[in-house]
C-alpha positions in Angstrom: 127.4 121.8 75.5 126.1 119.0 77.7 123.6 116.4 76.4 120.5 116.8 78.7 118.3 114.4 76.8 117.1 111.3 78.6 117.1 108.1 76.7 114.1 106.1 77.9 114.4 102.3 77.9 110.6 101.7 78.0 107.8 102.8 75.8 105.3 103.2 78.6 105.4 106.9 79.3 102.7 107.6 81.9 103.9 108.6 85.4 102.1 106.0 87.5 103.1 104.4 90.8 104.5 101.3 89.0 106.4 103.3 86.3 108.8 105.5 88.3 112.2 106.2 86.8 115.5 107.5 88.1 118.0 109.3 85.9 121.5 107.9 85.8 124.6 108.9 83.8 126.3 106.2 81.8 130.1 105.9 81.4 129.6 107.3 77.8 128.2 110.5 79.4 124.6 109.8 78.3 121.6 110.2 80.5 119.5 107.0 80.8 116.4 106.2 82.7 116.5 103.4 85.3 113.2 101.9 86.3 112.5 102.0 90.1 110.7 98.9 91.4 108.1 99.3 94.2 109.1 98.3 97.7 107.3 95.2 98.9 105.6 95.7 102.1 106.0 93.1 104.9 103.1 91.8 106.8 102.3 93.7 110.0 100.7 92.3 113.2 97.3 94.0 113.8 97.7 94.0 117.6 101.4 95.1 118.1 101.8 97.0 114.8 105.2 95.4 114.2 106.6 93.3 111.4 105.9 89.5 111.5 109.3 87.8 111.7 110.0 84.6 109.8 108.2 85.6 106.6 110.0 86.3 103.4 108.3 88.9 101.1 108.6 87.9 97.4 106.7 89.7 94.7 103.0 89.2 94.4 103.2 86.8 91.5 105.8 84.7 93.1 104.0 84.8 96.4 100.8 83.5 94.9 102.6 80.8 93.0 104.6 79.6 96.1 103.4 76.7 98.3 101.4 77.3 101.5 104.3 76.1 103.6 106.4 79.0 102.3 103.7 81.6 102.9 103.1 81.0 106.5 104.9 80.2 109.7 104.3 76.8 111.4 102.7 78.0 114.6 99.3 79.1 115.8 98.2 82.3 113.9 101.4 81.8 111.9 101.2 84.5 109.2 98.8 86.8 111.0 100.1 87.6 114.5 103.5 88.3 115.8 105.2 86.2 118.5 104.6 88.8 121.2 100.9 89.2 120.4 100.5 85.4 120.3 102.2 85.0 123.7 99.9 87.7 125.2 96.8 86.0 123.8 97.8 82.5 125.1 98.5 83.9 128.6 95.2 85.8 128.6 93.3 82.7 127.6 95.1 80.6 130.2 94.3 83.1 133.0 90.7 83.3 131.9 90.4 79.6 132.1 92.1 79.5 135.5 89.7 82.2 136.7 86.7 80.2 135.5 87.9 77.0 137.2 88.6 78.9 140.5 85.1 80.3 140.4 83.7 76.8 139.9 85.7 75.4 142.9 84.5 78.3 145.1 80.9 77.6 144.2 81.4 73.9 145.0 82.9 74.8 148.4 80.1 77.2 149.2 77.5 74.6 148.4 79.3 72.0 150.7 79.4 74.5 153.6 75.8 75.4 153.4 74.7 71.8 153.4 
């Protein structure tokens, strides 16, 4: 007859999100519980909905204990926006500035012609 009893390694018995187990069979033909750790989520760009490259994702305790240099990327909107969203924002800002300057030049030319 097979041994179908699971030997639990922990005393915490509630089935919560942080306490999931997987059943494994040992070489001695015993069933043991193996604790499954939660997957760490990577930061996602709010504009492009893609993962932000260049960031490592340690656990929450290690992340809060690490220095600011390790938590961000050394560029504008470093840990918040992806490269593609940042490039799009920069070009948009540049074109808006060019449009404003062109409008200003046109107004000056119109004033010179009317005088």
